[in-house]
Backbone bond lengths (Angstrom), bond angles and torsions (degrees), N, CA, C in turn:
res aa  C-N    CA-C-N  psi(-1)  N-CA   C-N-CA  omega(-1)  CA-C   N-CA-C  phi
1 M - - - 1.451 - - 1.526 108.25 -
2 E 1.291 115.41 131.60 1.461 121.04 174.77 1.522 107.88 -99.85
3 I 1.329 116.78 133.10 1.465 122.03 -179.23 1.524 108.04 -128.52
4 Q 1.329 115.96 117.83 1.457 122.80 -179.69 1.526 109.46 -116.59
5 S 1.321 116.40 148.29 1.464 119.57 175.70 1.517 109.57 -130.87
6 Q 1.321 113.98 150.93 1.465 121.06 176.46 1.521 108.91 -152.78
7 M 1.316 115.67 164.87 1.460 121.70 178.50 1.511 109.55 -123.90
8 T 1.329 116.13 140.98 1.451 121.92 169.21 1.512 106.27 -134.09
9 K 1.307 116.62 118.53 1.467 122.48 -175.32 1.526 109.29 53.37
10 N 1.321 117.94 -116.63 1.470 121.36 -177.39 1.530 112.76 -107.42
11 V 1.336 116.30 23.25 1.463 121.43 -176.35 1.533 109.62 -123.16
12 G 1.326 115.99 133.95 1.457 121.58 174.40 1.515 109.87 -99.92
13 I 1.318 115.95 138.56 1.462 121.39 177.92 1.521 108.02 -120.84
14 I 1.319 115.84 123.84 1.459 121.04 175.75 1.521 107.20 -115.46
15 S 1.327 115.08 121.01 1.461 121.54 -176.95 1.525 110.06 -109.32
16 F 1.311 114.95 135.51 1.462 122.94 179.39 1.520 108.92 -111.05
17 T 1.332 116.76 137.86 1.458 121.14 176.18 1.523 108.18 -135.87
18 G 1.323 115.90 120.94 1.461 120.84 178.61 1.505 110.89 158.22
19 K 1.303 115.50 170.98 1.459 120.89 -176.51 1.528 112.49 -71.85
20 M 1.351 117.13 -45.32 1.468 121.17 -174.34 1.524 110.41 -130.64
21 L 1.321 116.43 125.07 1.462 121.05 172.78 1.517 107.54 -90.85
22 G 1.325 116.10 118.64 1.446 118.02 177.28 1.511 116.16 148.96
23 D 1.310 118.09 5.78 1.453 120.08 173.87 1.536 107.68 -67.99
24 P 1.333 119.58 141.69 1.466 120.55 179.23 1.531 113.27 -53.02
25 A 1.309 117.70 -34.04 1.469 120.36 177.50 1.533 110.77 -65.50
26 D 1.337 116.98 -31.03 1.462 121.01 177.21 1.519 110.67 -60.25
27 S 1.313 115.80 -40.90 1.457 121.04 -178.06 1.530 111.47 -60.48
28 K 1.312 116.86 -46.57 1.466 120.96 -179.79 1.523 111.26 -65.33
29 L 1.324 116.71 -44.06 1.454 120.90 179.96 1.526 110.92 -65.14
30 F 1.331 116.38 -42.38 1.461 120.31 178.49 1.528 110.94 -61.63
31 E 1.318 117.27 -47.49 1.463 120.11 -179.72 1.524 111.08 -60.74
32 A 1.325 117.89 -37.80 1.463 121.00 177.16 1.527 110.53 -62.87
33 R 1.345 117.01 -46.25 1.473 121.10 178.83 1.535 111.12 -62.99
34 L 1.322 116.11 -44.13 1.462 120.46 -179.53 1.529 110.91 -65.14
35 N 1.320 117.53 -43.34 1.463 120.47 179.15 1.523 112.30 -63.98
36 E 1.338 117.61 -32.93 1.469 120.82 174.29 1.521 110.08 -59.44
37 L 1.321 116.54 -44.90 1.468 120.68 179.97 1.528 111.01 -66.43
38 I 1.324 116.67 -43.52 1.466 120.82 -178.32 1.524 110.63 -63.39
39 K 1.326 117.79 -39.17 1.470 121.38 177.82 1.522 111.56 -61.33
40 Q 1.323 116.08 -26.05 1.460 120.95 178.13 1.529 112.01 -90.28
41 G 1.323 116.84 7.90 1.458 121.62 176.48 1.508 115.21 88.10
42 I 1.319 117.79 9.24 1.475 121.39 -179.05 1.525 109.77 -81.63
43 R 1.319 116.61 128.04 1.460 122.02 175.10 1.525 111.96 -123.61
44 R 1.311 116.64 -13.01 1.464 121.04 176.85 1.523 107.52 -97.92
45 V 1.339 115.63 119.67 1.454 120.18 -172.34 1.526 111.01 -129.48
46 I 1.326 113.76 136.74 1.462 122.19 172.85 1.523 106.72 -110.32
47 L 1.324 116.51 128.89 1.461 121.39 174.36 1.526 107.34 -106.26
48 D 1.322 115.77 112.88 1.460 122.14 -177.21 1.528 109.44 -91.08
49 L 1.328 115.94 110.34 1.471 122.46 -178.18 1.528 112.27 -109.38
50 N 1.318 116.93 18.91 1.466 121.24 -179.64 1.509 113.02 -55.74
51 N 1.328 117.67 -32.72 1.459 121.50 -174.52 1.522 112.67 -108.35
52 V 1.332 116.84 30.36 1.459 122.62 177.14 1.525 108.06 -120.06
53 Q 1.325 116.84 130.17 1.453 120.57 -178.76 1.522 113.05 -90.28
54 R 1.325 116.86 -39.92 1.467 121.60 -173.95 1.524 110.44 -136.37
55 I 1.328 114.71 164.59 1.463 121.42 176.73 1.527 107.69 -142.34
56 N 1.321 116.73 143.79 1.465 120.15 175.67 1.524 109.23 -117.60
57 S 1.324 117.52 -170.88 1.461 120.18 -175.43 1.528 112.33 -63.94
58 T 1.314 117.83 -34.38 1.465 119.99 176.08 1.520 110.04 -67.08
59 G 1.308 116.90 -38.13 1.461 121.13 175.98 1.516 111.99 -63.17
60 L 1.326 116.66 -40.40 1.464 120.08 175.85 1.526 110.22 -63.34
61 A 1.327 116.99 -38.83 1.472 120.71 177.37 1.521 110.81 -63.73
62 I 1.321 117.23 -34.76 1.468 120.93 176.52 1.527 109.96 -61.74
63 L 1.322 117.15 -43.44 1.464 120.93 178.95 1.523 111.39 -64.51
64 I 1.329 116.96 -39.56 1.469 120.81 178.37 1.527 110.57 -65.98
65 T 1.329 117.24 -36.61 1.461 120.74 176.68 1.526 110.08 -57.16
66 A 1.321 116.32 -41.84 1.469 120.07 179.31 1.515 110.89 -61.48
67 T 1.319 117.95 -44.03 1.464 119.66 -179.88 1.520 110.91 -66.39
68 T 1.313 116.92 -39.48 1.465 120.65 -178.84 1.528 111.18 -64.83
69 L 1.308 117.04 -43.37 1.462 120.39 -175.93 1.524 113.81 -80.85
70 C 1.316 117.89 -25.77 1.464 120.14 -173.12 1.518 115.14 -103.00
71 S 1.299 118.01 -32.37 1.466 120.58 -174.31 1.519 110.92 -79.57
72 Q 1.312 114.39 113.96 1.457 119.59 178.92 1.519 112.20 -91.43
73 S 1.318 117.01 -14.45 1.457 120.97 177.85 1.520 108.64 -144.07
74 S 1.320 115.80 164.42 1.470 119.55 -178.51 1.519 112.22 -69.08
75 E 1.337 118.30 -19.46 1.464 121.08 179.02 1.524 111.71 -80.99
76 E 1.311 117.49 -21.13 1.455 122.41 -175.86 1.521 109.97 -90.74
77 K 1.326 116.53 123.56 1.466 120.82 -178.12 1.517 109.99 -125.54
78 V 1.302 115.70 152.32 1.454 121.47 172.74 1.522 107.45 -73.98
79 A 1.319 116.28 138.61 1.462 121.07 -178.99 1.523 110.32 -94.66
80 L 1.323 116.38 130.86 1.458 122.64 174.81 1.521 107.93 -106.07
81 V 1.327 115.22 134.13 1.460 120.75 -178.85 1.524 109.28 -121.96
82 G 1.327 115.38 135.61 1.459 121.20 171.11 1.519 115.59 73.35
83 I 1.327 117.16 32.81 1.468 117.74 179.21 1.525 109.79 -78.01
84 N 1.303 115.17 144.10 1.462 120.29 178.42 1.533 110.24 -94.36
85 D 1.322 116.46 179.99 1.467 121.38 -177.41 1.530 112.37 -62.65
86 F 1.327 117.79 -36.12 1.464 120.79 179.83 1.522 110.91 -63.95
87 I 1.332 116.42 -47.52 1.469 120.47 -179.50 1.524 110.10 -66.73
88 Q 1.329 117.42 -42.31 1.466 120.45 177.43 1.519 110.40 -59.80
89 G 1.321 117.73 -41.76 1.456 121.70 178.30 1.519 112.15 -61.86
90 A 1.332 116.64 -42.22 1.465 120.70 179.05 1.527 110.90 -64.46
91 L 1.321 116.77 -40.68 1.466 120.31 178.99 1.531 111.38 -67.79
92 T 1.314 116.60 -39.11 1.464 120.89 179.24 1.520 111.01 -69.21
93 L 1.316 117.26 -45.65 1.462 122.26 -179.34 1.532 111.87 -59.48
94 T 1.319 116.43 -38.69 1.466 120.89 -178.48 1.526 112.60 -89.93
95 R 1.316 116.09 1.12 1.463 123.44 -179.54 1.529 112.99 61.85
96 L 1.311 115.68 26.89 1.459 120.83 177.37 1.530 111.77 -90.29
97 S 1.313 117.51 -10.73 1.464 120.98 -176.13 1.525 112.57 -59.98
98 Q 1.314 118.01 -26.39 1.461 121.45 -178.44 1.527 113.40 -68.99
99 F 1.312 117.66 -15.17 1.451 121.24 -175.91 1.521 113.52 -92.55
100 F 1.323 117.93 1.64 1.461 121.46 -175.11 1.518 110.83 -131.62
101 D 1.338 115.37 151.49 1.455 122.36 167.40 1.521 106.66 -98.85
102 Y 1.325 117.58 144.53 1.455 122.27 -175.12 1.526 110.71 -117.77
103 Y 1.331 114.86 139.19 1.458 121.43 178.00 1.517 108.60 -140.92
104 E 1.328 115.71 152.96 1.458 119.67 177.80 1.516 111.91 -81.30
105 K 1.358 116.40 -39.69 1.456 120.78 -175.61 1.535 110.71 -126.88
106 I 1.314 115.00 148.29 1.469 120.25 179.33 1.520 110.92 -59.60
107 D 1.324 117.99 -40.21 1.465 119.97 -178.41 1.519 112.20 -59.86
108 D 1.339 118.23 -33.49 1.472 121.64 178.98 1.523 111.33 -60.82
109 V 1.304 116.87 -44.92 1.461 120.87 -176.77 1.525 111.48 -82.32
110 K 1.333 118.72 -32.47 1.463 120.52 179.13 1.533 110.54 -60.13
111 I 1.309 116.71 -41.48 1.470 120.27 179.63 1.515 109.67 -59.72
112 K 1.318 117.19 -43.34 1.463 121.49 -178.98 1.531 111.04 -68.11
113 L 1.317 118.36 -46.18 1.458 121.79 -173.89 1.521 113.78 -77.08
114 E 1.326 117.74 -29.07 1.460 120.01 -178.79 1.505 112.58 -78.17
115 A 1.311 117.69 -12.07 1.478 121.52 -178.44 1.512 111.61 -67.71
């Protein structure tokens, strides 16, 4: 799994590329990328899953880590972009879908979060 991070204004974007999100090494790399953003004062995060086909329980834990570290209030949610039916099903089945906002494109959520 390749995990890239970038910043635009006050928003951090973490992009995942690979077949399955959830290898234990993914967790460490993701936390390192997320902590880099947090050290720079970023609390609004977009997780781009456009290039991920599947997710397992470790991958779901990675998403929960983002909400735990970034959400300062119950109204603030981590934004997920480009999730497919498999990932949506996993989030719904585990009842984790309530903790995220969903968008089709990064530009849709960037406009909202950068305001």
